[in-house]
Kinemage of the C-alpha trace (Angstrom):
@kinemage 1
@onewidth
@group {chain A} dominant
@subgroup {mainchain}
@vectorlist {calphas} color= white
{ca met a 1} P -109.773 36.512 80.997
{ca leu a 2} L -106.283 36.150 80.207
{ca val a 3} L -104.716 33.495 82.484
{ca pro a 4} L -101.230 32.180 83.186
{ca thr a 5} L -100.342 28.499 82.414
{ca val a 6} L -97.282 26.257 82.885
{ca ala a 7} L -95.281 25.079 79.921
{ca leu a 8} L -94.704 21.839 78.969
{ca leu a 9} L -91.221 20.825 78.731
{ca leu a 10} L -90.104 17.815 76.416
{ca ala a 11} L -89.044 14.958 78.418
{ca gly a 12} L -85.524 13.197 78.126
{ca pro a 13} L -81.949 14.264 78.508
{ca ser a 14} L -81.895 16.498 75.430
{ca ala a 15} L -85.190 18.466 76.499
{ca pro a 16} L -84.556 22.440 76.006
{ca gln a 17} L -83.744 24.830 78.542
{ca thr a 18} L -86.504 27.231 79.404
{ca tyr a 19} L -86.067 30.936 79.717
{ca ser a 20} L -88.209 33.530 81.102
{ca tyr a 21} L -89.620 36.648 79.177
{ca ala a 22} L -87.719 39.197 81.119
{ca ala a 23} L -84.284 37.348 80.539
{ca trp a 24} L -84.532 36.897 76.497
{ca ser a 25} L -86.325 40.435 75.706
{ca ala a 26} L -84.645 42.883 77.626
{ca pro a 27} L -81.529 42.602 75.532
{ca ile a 28} L -83.684 43.250 72.390
{ca val a 29} L -85.525 46.415 73.660
{ca ala a 30} L -82.283 47.684 74.906
{ca gly a 31} L -80.885 47.114 71.945
{ca thr a 32} L -77.500 45.331 73.315
{ca cys a 33} L -75.152 44.758 70.657
{ca ser a 34} L -71.425 44.912 69.542
{ca ala a 35} L -70.521 48.089 67.810
{ca asn a 36} L -67.861 45.928 65.556
{ca gly a 37} L -69.610 43.684 63.752
{ca thr a 38} L -68.512 40.729 65.548
{ca ala a 39} L -71.151 38.831 67.401
{ca leu a 40} L -71.388 39.913 71.148
{ca pro a 41} L -72.418 36.988 73.396
{ca ile a 42} L -75.125 38.025 75.815
{ca pro a 43} L -75.601 35.223 78.823
{ca ile a 44} L -79.242 34.663 79.601
{ca glu a 45} L -80.031 32.455 82.736
{ca pro a 46} L -82.706 29.653 82.462
{ca lys a 47} L -85.196 28.764 84.755
{ca ala a 48} L -84.245 25.657 86.123
{ca ala a 49} L -82.129 26.198 89.106
{ca gly a 50} L -78.610 25.095 88.454
{ca gly a 51} L -79.052 25.137 84.559
{ca ala a 52} L -75.934 26.668 82.365
{ca pro a 53} L -76.818 29.705 80.831
{ca gly a 54} L -78.033 30.090 77.551
{ca val a 55} L -76.414 32.754 74.987
{ca leu a 56} L -78.015 35.191 72.834
{ca glu a 57} L -75.920 36.747 70.191
{ca cys a 58} L -76.182 40.246 68.663
{ca ala a 59} L -73.882 41.582 65.790
{ca leu a 60} L -74.292 44.936 64.400
{ca val a 61} L -74.983 44.133 60.426
{ca gly a 62} L -75.048 47.616 58.537
{ca ala a 63} L -77.414 49.296 60.696
{ca val a 64} L -79.311 46.111 61.996
{ca arg a 65} L -78.708 44.604 65.272
{ca ala a 66} L -78.678 40.706 64.386
{ca phe a 67} L -79.658 38.702 67.267
{ca arg a 68} L -79.335 34.930 66.928
{ca phe a 69} L -80.917 33.012 69.210
{ca pro a 70} L -80.266 29.224 70.527
{ca pro a 71} L -82.418 26.391 71.085
{ca gly a 72} L -84.894 26.605 73.663
{ca ile a 73} L -87.993 27.479 75.361
{ca phe a 74} L -88.460 31.207 75.350
{ca glu a 75} L -91.656 31.888 77.213
{ca ile a 76} L -93.788 35.627 76.218
{ca asp a 77} L -96.421 36.909 78.516
{ca ala a 78} L -96.722 40.242 76.704
{ca gln a 79} L -97.002 42.111 73.007
{ca leu a 80} L -93.293 42.967 72.412
{ca leu a 81} L -92.446 45.959 70.368
{ca val a 82} L -89.658 44.613 68.588
{ca pro a 83} L -87.533 47.949 67.766
{ca ala a 84} L -86.452 49.145 64.362
{ca asn a 85} L -83.404 47.717 62.542
{ca thr a 86} L -83.520 44.615 64.817
{ca ser a 87} L -83.551 41.058 63.138
{ca ile a 88} L -84.133 37.877 65.196
{ca thr a 89} L -82.973 34.476 64.171
{ca gly a 90} L -83.736 31.312 65.697
{ca ala a 91} L -81.385 28.307 66.374
{ca ala a 92} L -82.449 26.404 63.047
{ca pro a 93} L -85.323 26.556 60.385
{ca pro a 94} L -88.407 24.785 61.408
{ca asn a 95} L -90.252 24.041 58.327
{ca asp a 96} L -89.621 21.796 55.306
{ca met a 97} L -92.341 23.050 52.742
{ca ala a 98} L -92.363 19.768 50.941
{ca ala a 99} L -93.901 18.130 53.812
{ca pro a 100} L -95.248 21.185 56.019
{ca thr a 101} L -97.274 19.154 58.657
{ca ala a 102} L -94.215 17.196 60.029
{ca ser a 103} L -92.934 18.495 63.337
{ca pro a 104} L -89.303 19.381 63.946
{ca asp a 105} L -87.090 18.364 66.400
{ca met a 106} L -87.808 20.866 69.437
{ca ala a 107} L -84.594 20.340 71.037
{ca ala a 108} L -83.013 21.841 68.022
{ca gln a 109} L -85.640 24.621 67.762
{ca thr a 110} L -86.004 28.306 69.033
{ca leu a 111} L -89.624 28.242 70.602
{ca phe a 112} L -91.416 31.182 71.611
{ca leu a 113} L -94.030 29.945 74.181
{ca ala a 114} L -96.935 31.977 75.191
{ca thr a 115} L -97.436 31.803 79.036
{ca arg a 116} L -100.991 33.445 78.889
{ca gly a 117} L -104.046 33.654 76.458
{ca ala a 118} L -107.548 34.796 75.820
{ca thr a 119} L -110.182 32.311 77.467
{ca asp a 120} L -112.649 34.844 78.289
{ca tyr a 121} L -115.391 35.307 75.464
{ca leu a 122} L -116.693 38.442 77.005
{ca ala a 123} L -113.068 39.900 78.043
{ca asp a 124} L -112.069 43.453 76.360
{ca tyr a 125} L -109.917 42.489 73.857
{ca cys a 126} L -110.102 45.383 70.949
{ca his a 127} L -111.434 47.599 73.520
{ca ala a 128} L -108.866 47.049 76.117
{ca gly a 129} L -106.844 50.157 77.061
{ca asp a 130} L -103.135 48.625 76.997
{ca met a 131} L -102.225 45.926 74.385
{ca val a 132} L -99.204 45.032 75.875
{ca ala a 133} L -100.845 43.574 78.910
{ca thr a 134} L -103.724 42.119 76.647
{ca arg a 135} L -102.099 40.556 73.821
{ca val a 136} L -99.393 37.986 73.370
{ca gly a 137} L -96.796 38.446 70.634
{ca phe a 138} L -94.700 40.520 68.557
{ca val a 139} L -95.273 43.927 66.990
{ca leu a 140} L -92.721 44.266 64.111
{ca ser a 141} L -91.568 47.693 63.293
{ca ser a 142} L -89.407 49.110 60.276
{ca phe a 143} L -86.626 47.351 58.837
{ca val a 144} L -87.174 44.247 61.434
{ca ala a 145} L -86.715 40.957 60.394
{ca val a 146} L -87.711 37.500 62.020
{ca arg a 147} L -86.552 33.960 60.732
{ca asp a 148} L -86.401 30.335 61.879
{ca val a 149} L -88.444 30.162 64.958
{ca ser a 150} L -91.580 28.398 66.123
{ca tyr a 151} L -94.439 30.023 68.456
{ca gln a 152} L -97.004 28.360 70.666
{ca gly a 153} L -99.858 30.540 71.633
{ca leu a 154} L -102.374 29.769 74.195
{ca asp a 155} L -105.757 31.168 72.824
{ca val a 156} L -108.907 29.186 73.164
{ca val a 157} L -111.399 31.493 72.202
{ca arg a 158} L -112.235 34.428 70.003
{ca pro a 159} L -113.515 36.949 72.381
{ca asn a 160} L -116.690 38.678 71.573
{ca asp a 161} L -115.617 42.248 70.490
{ca asn a 162} L -112.770 40.434 68.345
{ca gly a 163} L -115.808 39.247 66.229
{ca ala a 164} L -115.126 41.791 63.271
{ca leu a 165} L -111.118 41.348 63.848
{ca cys a 166} L -108.731 43.597 65.395
{ca gly a 167} L -105.719 41.442 65.796
{ca gly a 168} L -104.027 39.174 68.088
{ca gly a 169} L -101.586 37.892 65.693
{ca val a 170} L -98.418 36.306 66.644
{ca phe a 171} L -97.019 38.956 64.032
{ca glu a 172} L -98.528 42.238 63.636
{ca thr a 173} L -97.190 45.248 62.052
{ca val a 174} L -97.342 48.723 63.981
{ca gly a 175} L -100.719 49.901 63.974
{ca cys a 176} L -103.952 50.634 65.800
{ca ala a 177} L -105.550 48.246 68.484
{ca glu a 178} L -108.888 48.210 66.740
{ca asn a 179} L -110.052 47.386 63.605
{ca ser a 180} L -110.083 51.126 62.732
{ca cys a 181} L -107.965 53.922 64.019
{ca ala a 182} L -111.303 56.184 64.452
{ca ala a 183} L -112.172 53.722 67.370
{ca ser a 184} L -109.881 54.537 70.030
{ca ala a 185} L -106.344 56.004 70.321
{ca val a 186} L -104.626 52.864 71.722
{ca asn a 187} L -102.034 51.334 69.174
{ca asn a 188} L -100.510 47.989 69.604
{ca gly a 189} L -97.362 46.931 71.585
{ca gly a 190} L -97.384 50.237 72.835
{ca ser a 191} L -96.303 51.825 69.606
{ca asp a 192} L -97.177 55.024 67.633
{ca gly a 193} L -99.451 53.039 65.482
{ca ser a 194} L -97.818 54.926 62.546
{ca gly a 195} L -97.256 51.513 60.122
{ca ser a 196} L -94.363 49.820 59.292
{ca ala a 197} L -91.824 49.607 56.342
{ca his a 198} L -89.532 47.115 55.136
{ca val a 199} L -90.500 43.782 57.373
{ca thr a 200} L -89.527 39.949 56.757
{ca ile a 201} L -90.896 36.884 58.134
{ca asp a 202} L -89.317 34.144 56.948
{ca asn a 203} L -89.494 30.128 57.858
{ca val a 204} L -91.896 30.587 60.866
{ca arg a 205} L -93.637 27.934 62.290
{ca leu a 206} L -97.320 28.606 64.284
{ca asn a 207} L -99.357 26.804 66.990
{ca asp a 208} L -97.883 23.141 66.333
{ca tyr a 209} L -96.379 22.529 69.802
{ca tyr a 210} L -99.666 21.535 71.503
{ca tyr a 211} L -101.098 20.383 68.189
{ca asp a 212} L -100.950 16.586 68.692
{ca ala a 213} L -102.532 16.996 71.937
{ca asp a 214} L -105.383 19.171 70.621
{ca lys a 215} L -106.067 18.123 67.390
{ca ala a 216} L -109.052 16.079 68.238
{ca lys a 217} L -110.770 19.214 69.503
{ca val a 218} L -110.355 20.631 66.073
{ca gly a 219} L -114.097 21.117 65.112
{ca ala a 220} L -115.546 19.004 67.289
{ca pro a 221} L -119.054 19.950 68.773
{ca ile a 222} L -119.671 21.833 71.800
{ca ala a 223} L -123.243 21.762 73.050
{ca gly a 224} L -124.801 25.128 73.234
{ca asn a 225} L -122.137 26.940 71.241
{ca ala a 226} L -123.658 27.480 68.068
{ca asp a 227} L -126.817 29.897 69.102
{ca cys a 228} L -126.190 32.162 66.680
{ca ala a 229} L -129.962 33.055 65.224
{ca thr a 230} L -130.745 36.664 66.102
{ca gly a 231} L -127.139 38.198 66.510
{ca asp a 232} L -128.073 39.374 70.105
{ca trp a 233} L -124.967 37.442 71.690
{ca thr a 234} L -125.951 38.794 75.303
{ca lys a 235} L -128.563 36.575 75.136
{ca glu a 236} L -127.065 33.483 72.562
{ca cys a 237} L -124.090 31.776 72.890
{ca cys a 238} L -122.313 32.099 69.200
{ca phe a 239} L -119.249 30.559 69.743
{ca cys a 240} L -118.573 32.038 73.321
{ca lys a 241} L -117.055 28.698 75.005
{ca pro a 242} L -113.614 27.954 74.677
{ca asn a 243} L -113.130 24.783 72.112
{ca gly a 244} L -109.773 23.886 73.738
{ca val a 245} L -107.538 24.268 70.813
{ca arg a 246} L -104.432 26.251 72.106
{ca ser a 247} L -103.991 28.864 69.212
{ca ser a 248} L -103.382 32.414 68.606
{ca gln a 249} L -105.918 34.589 67.085
{ca val a 250} L -104.198 35.447 63.875
{ca gly a 251} L -101.079 33.900 61.994
{ca val a 252} L -100.000 37.207 60.517
{ca trp a 253} L -101.920 40.655 61.082
{ca ile a 254} L -101.067 44.321 59.281
{ca pro a 255} L -103.507 46.365 60.964
{ca glu a 256} L -105.011 49.734 60.102
{ca ser a 257} L -102.295 52.538 60.822
{ca arg a 258} L -102.125 55.919 61.907
{ca gly a 259} L -99.442 57.081 59.151
{ca ala a 260} L -100.125 58.843 55.795
{ca glu a 261} L -97.762 56.331 54.330
{ca gly a 262} L -99.640 53.173 55.705
{ca thr a 263} L -97.429 49.849 55.759
{ca his a 264} L -95.450 48.976 52.559
{ca asp a 265} L -92.846 46.335 51.363
{ca val a 266} L -93.776 43.195 53.683
{ca val a 267} L -92.558 39.868 52.986
{ca val a 268} L -94.103 36.803 54.435
{ca arg a 269} L -92.361 33.827 53.299
{ca asn a 270} L -92.341 29.819 54.074
{ca ile a 271} L -94.728 29.923 56.778
{ca val a 272} L -96.680 27.176 58.661
{ca ser a 273} L -99.926 27.346 60.889
{ca arg a 274} L -101.447 24.254 62.348
{ca ser a 275} L -104.313 26.460 63.866
{ca ser a 276} L -105.377 30.265 64.620
{ca gln a 277} L -108.971 31.217 66.046
{ca ala a 278} L -109.454 33.847 63.647
{ca asp a 279} L -107.739 34.288 60.252
{ca ala a 280} L -104.704 32.803 59.165
{ca ile a 281} L -103.147 36.001 57.316
{ca asn a 282} L -105.048 39.251 57.133
{ca val a 283} L -103.628 42.598 55.062
{ca his a 284} L -105.692 45.281 56.151
{ca gly a 285} L -105.888 49.038 55.967
{ca asn a 286} L -103.560 51.303 53.934
{ca val a 287} L -100.882 48.895 52.505
{ca arg a 288} L -98.978 48.258 49.519
{ca asp a 289} L -96.121 46.089 48.080
{ca val a 290} L -96.667 43.107 49.944
{ca leu a 291} L -95.835 39.358 49.143
{ca val a 292} L -97.162 36.116 51.159
{ca glu a 293} L -95.530 33.418 49.267
{ca arg a 294} L -95.509 29.764 50.249
{ca ala a 295} L -97.623 29.641 53.232
{ca phe a 296} L -99.409 26.390 54.703
{ca met a 297} L -102.017 27.472 56.680
{ca glu a 298} L -104.770 25.254 58.081
{ca asn a 299} L -107.920 24.891 60.986
{ca thr a 300} L -108.788 28.283 61.140
{ca gly a 301} L -111.532 30.003 62.652
{ca asp a 302} L -112.429 32.680 59.874
{ca asp a 303} L -110.917 33.019 56.582
{ca gly a 304} L -107.247 31.917 55.383
{ca phe a 305} L -105.775 34.560 53.115
{ca val a 306} L -107.113 37.751 53.248
{ca leu a 307} L -106.776 41.620 51.872
{ca trp a 308} L -109.186 43.794 53.762
{ca gly a 309} L -108.473 47.178 52.286
{ca gly a 310} L -112.146 48.802 53.556
{ca asp a 311} L -111.990 51.928 51.980
{ca asp a 312} L -107.939 52.619 51.763
{ca lys a 313} L -107.515 51.063 48.511
{ca pro a 314} L -104.314 48.826 49.384
{ca gly a 315} L -102.357 47.846 46.008
{ca asn a 316} L -99.689 45.612 44.555
{ca val a 317} L -100.452 42.477 47.400
{ca thr a 318} L -99.870 38.962 45.955
{ca phe a 319} L -100.358 35.474 47.495
{ca arg a 320} L -98.035 33.178 45.570
{ca asp a 321} L -97.717 29.498 45.932
{ca cys a 322} L -99.832 29.489 49.127
{ca val a 323} L -102.092 26.547 50.606
{ca ala a 324} L -105.456 26.985 52.970
{ca val a 325} L -106.903 23.832 54.567
{ca asn a 326} L -110.259 23.321 56.475
{ca pro a 327} L -110.943 27.398 56.719
{ca gly a 328} L -113.505 28.198 59.366
{ca ile a 329} L -113.387 24.782 61.320
{ca leu a 330} L -112.510 26.299 64.948
{ca arg a 331} L -115.964 27.608 64.602
{ca pro a 332} L -117.820 25.330 62.740
{ca asn a 333} L -120.377 25.720 60.009
{ca trp a 334} L -120.196 29.821 60.958
{ca tyr a 335} L -117.662 31.847 58.567
{ca gly a 336} L -114.482 31.315 56.058
{ca asn a 337} L -112.958 30.486 52.947
{ca cys a 338} L -109.572 29.846 51.537
{ca ala a 339} L -109.222 33.426 50.259
{ca ala a 340} L -111.392 36.858 50.630
{ca thr a 341} L -111.307 40.116 50.083
{ca tyr a 342} L -112.879 43.111 51.697
{ca gly a 343} L -112.452 46.129 49.648
{ca leu a 344} L -108.911 46.880 47.410
{ca gln a 345} L -107.553 48.534 44.736
{ca ser a 346} L -105.031 45.308 43.340
{ca val a 347} L -104.198 42.065 44.408
{ca val a 348} L -102.799 38.890 42.940
{ca phe a 349} L -103.546 35.264 43.893
{ca glu a 350} L -101.126 33.056 42.257
{ca arg a 351} L -100.789 29.222 42.263
{ca leu a 352} L -103.246 28.972 45.423
{ca thr a 353} L -104.155 25.854 46.592
{ca cys a 354} L -107.622 25.506 48.525
{ca arg a 355} L -108.654 22.466 50.629
{ca ser a 356} L -111.923 22.953 51.924
{ca pro a 357} L -115.012 21.058 52.869
{ca thr a 358} L -118.834 21.058 51.468
{ca leu a 359} L -121.118 21.478 54.136
{ca ala a 360} L -124.610 19.870 54.425
{ca his a 361} L -125.543 22.584 57.358
{ca pro a 362} L -123.691 25.461 57.555
{ca leu a 363} L -124.955 28.227 60.086
{ca pro a 364} L -126.849 31.250 58.798
{ca ala a 365} L -126.295 34.587 59.303
{ca pro a 366} L -128.533 36.033 61.779
{ca lys a 367} L -132.018 36.970 60.951
{ca ser a 368} L -131.236 35.808 57.404
{ca asn a 369} L -131.194 32.329 55.356
{ca asn a 370} L -127.930 33.208 53.693
{ca thr a 371} L -125.718 30.206 54.298
{ca ala a 372} L -123.056 31.262 51.914
{ca arg a 373} L -120.669 32.453 54.552
{ca ile a 374} L -118.263 29.553 54.914
{ca asp a 375} L -116.893 26.745 52.507
{ca ala a 376} L -118.892 28.383 49.538
{ca ser a 377} L -116.078 28.844 46.742
{ca met a 378} L -112.400 29.018 47.032
{ca phe a 379} L -112.379 33.109 46.586
{ca val a 380} L -115.027 35.035 48.060
{ca phe a 381} L -115.228 38.584 47.319
{ca tyr a 382} L -117.186 40.733 49.938
{ca asn a 383} L -118.695 44.292 50.179
{ca ser a 384} L -119.077 43.580 54.069
{ca phe a 385} L -116.837 45.149 56.722
{ca gly a 386} L -116.406 48.323 54.719
{ca gly a 387} L -114.894 46.794 51.965
{ca val a 388} L -114.730 49.421 48.893
{ca tyr a 389} L -113.840 48.374 45.331
{ca pro a 390} L -112.993 51.798 43.556
{ca ala a 391} L -113.137 52.487 39.787
{ca gly a 392} L -109.964 50.359 38.262
{ca asn a 393} L -109.624 47.769 40.909
{ca ser a 394} L -107.821 44.550 40.054
{ca ile a 395} L -108.169 40.928 41.105
{ca thr a 396} L -105.910 38.464 39.508
{ca ile a 397} L -106.126 34.925 39.804
{ca lys a 398} L -102.934 33.530 38.117
{ca gly a 399} L -100.998 30.599 37.103
{ca gly a 400} L -103.744 28.124 37.773
{ca trp a 401} L -105.282 27.034 41.041
{ca thr a 402} L -105.751 23.759 42.937
{ca phe a 403} L -109.582 23.507 44.540
{ca glu a 404} L -110.050 20.219 46.517
{ca asp a 405} L -112.079 18.454 49.126
{ca leu a 406} L -110.241 17.400 52.458
{ca gly a 407} L -110.015 13.949 50.706
{ca gly a 408} L -107.972 15.156 47.590
{ca asn a 409} L -110.668 14.809 44.973
{ca ala a 410} L -110.846 18.184 42.822
{ca tyr a 411} L -114.204 20.195 42.753
{ca thr a 412} L -115.516 21.005 38.919
{ca pro a 413} L -117.816 23.482 37.851
{ca gln a 414} L -119.983 20.645 36.423
{ca ala a 415} L -120.411 19.601 40.265
{ca gly a 416} L -120.682 23.052 41.711
{ca thr a 417} L -123.380 26.107 40.691
{ca met a 418} L -122.634 29.094 38.529
{ca asp a 419} L -123.018 32.518 40.398
{ca thr a 420} L -125.082 31.312 43.193
{ca his a 421} L -125.087 29.508 46.102
{ca thr a 422} L -126.715 26.397 46.931
{ca thr a 423} L -125.860 24.696 50.286
{ca gly a 424} L -123.616 21.403 49.352
{ca lys a 425} L -122.256 22.792 46.337
{ca met a 426} L -119.209 25.045 45.578
{ca val a 427} L -119.807 28.040 43.453
{ca trp a 428} L -118.160 29.040 40.366
{ca thr a 429} L -118.010 32.064 38.339
{ca ala a 430} L -117.172 33.658 35.231
{ca ala a 431} L -114.291 36.245 35.154
{ca glu a 432} L -113.035 38.742 32.369
{ca gly a 433} L -112.997 36.994 29.088
{ca gly a 434} L -115.403 33.940 29.988
{ca glu a 435} L -112.801 31.726 32.060
{ca val a 436} L -114.624 29.964 34.583
{ca ala a 437} L -112.860 30.105 38.164
{ca pro a 438} L -113.896 28.882 41.849
{ca phe a 439} L -114.778 32.205 42.616
{ca tyr a 440} L -118.117 34.285 44.114
{ca phe a 441} L -119.869 37.550 44.498
{ca pro a 442} L -121.976 37.381 47.587
{ca thr a 443} L -123.434 40.554 46.468
{ca lys a 444} L -122.893 42.466 43.297
{ca lys a 445} L -123.398 46.299 45.005
{ca gln a 446} L -120.102 47.124 43.357
{ca gln a 447} L -118.296 46.448 40.204
{ca val a 448} L -115.222 44.039 41.069
{ca asn a 449} L -112.808 43.263 38.098
{ca val a 450} L -111.648 39.544 38.020
{ca arg a 451} L -109.191 38.350 35.680
{ca val a 452} L -107.930 34.721 35.321
{ca glu a 453} L -104.498 34.199 33.802
{ca lys a 454} L -103.499 30.527 32.833
C-alpha cells in the first residue's frame, strides 16, 4: 500500500518554503520557458498561507529548456516523466565528495520530498498497471540533465514482486515497468518505454533528509522477519515487515527498454545515497556507453554497483572512483555485495572502494546451504537472473581497489579463501595473468574473462 505522509519542516526563521507537486511540476511538463534565451521567472505558490511565491526560472539554452529551482521543499507524489531536452538544476550543490556523509544546510537546498512510499510487502509494485500512480521519482527522457538537488523517499519495505528488481529508482531512464519487457506492456512514467540517450545526473543527494532520525533502524533485527528457508513466501515472512528506514527502492535504475537502440550515453557523477531498499545503482538490459563516477552509496538492501545485462550484451560501462558501504544491510544477512554483474559484454571497475562486514551467520538461499550471497567478496560475477556472458566478454578491474571492513581494516588474500566461499571469510580469485583480486564466481557455468590492471 502506498500511503501519504506529512512533510517535516525545519524549525527556525530560515525554514524553507514547501511547494506542492502540481505547483512546480506543471511548468516542467508544459515546457514553460522563455523563447529568447533570457530567464523567464515562473512564480510558484507555496503551501503555507500568506507565504511569498517562489520563483522557478527557465531559459532556453540551444534546444534545452533549462529550469533553475530556488531553495525549498518540493513535494513529489508521482513518477514524473521529464520531457526530452530539459534540464533541472537546484539552488546549490548538496555534496562534498571529500566528506560525503556531511549533510548540507537544507535551508539553501532544493529538496524533492516524496509524500508517499511503499509500505505494503504484498502490494502490486512491478505488476501494477500504472507506474505514475505507483512509484514516486523521476523518469528521464533523452537529452535530460538533473544537477544540484536532493531527494528523500518514503519506501520502508521492498515489495514482494520487486524481489528480482523492476526498479523504483529516484532516477530512471525511459523503459519498461517490469524487469523484462516481455512481462507486460506497461512502461515507467507513462512513457513509450523506448529508452533514453544523453542523460546526465550530477551532484545529487539521496535519502539524507530523514537519515539521522532513521539510522538506528539500519540493520536492526525485526522479530519474525527472516523466515526465508523454503521460498514459499505466502507462508513465510522473508523481510515482509517494514524496516522503517525511509528511503527509495533504488538510487539510479536503467531499465530494460523496448527500442532497438536501448539506452546509451548516460553519465552519473558525484552522487551520494545514504540508504536504499534494493540496489544503489543498477544498469540493466540493452545499454552502452554508461559512466558512473564518484558515487558514494551506502546501506543498501541489495547490491551496490550493478551491471545486469541479462542476454542483451551491454558494453562500454564504467564504474570509476566509486564507494560502496555496507551492502545488503537493509535486509540483514540476506543478499548484497559491493559490486555485481549478471551478464554483459564489457565493463570496467576502476579504483573502487568497498567497505563490507564479514558475516558470521549469513542466511542461506531457500532449500540450499549456499550462504555466499551477501558480503562474500568485493566483486561477484553471477550467472543468475538470466545473466549471459557471450564470447569475448570482458571484465576489467583497473587502477587498484580498496577492500576493507566497516572499521577501515584491509582484507587480504591471506585472511580469506581462494576461489570458494567459507562463512566468515572473503573470497579471492586469480584473474587472467595470475593477479589475485577480491572477486568470486558462485558458479563456473560460463566463461567469464576477468583482467586486473594496476
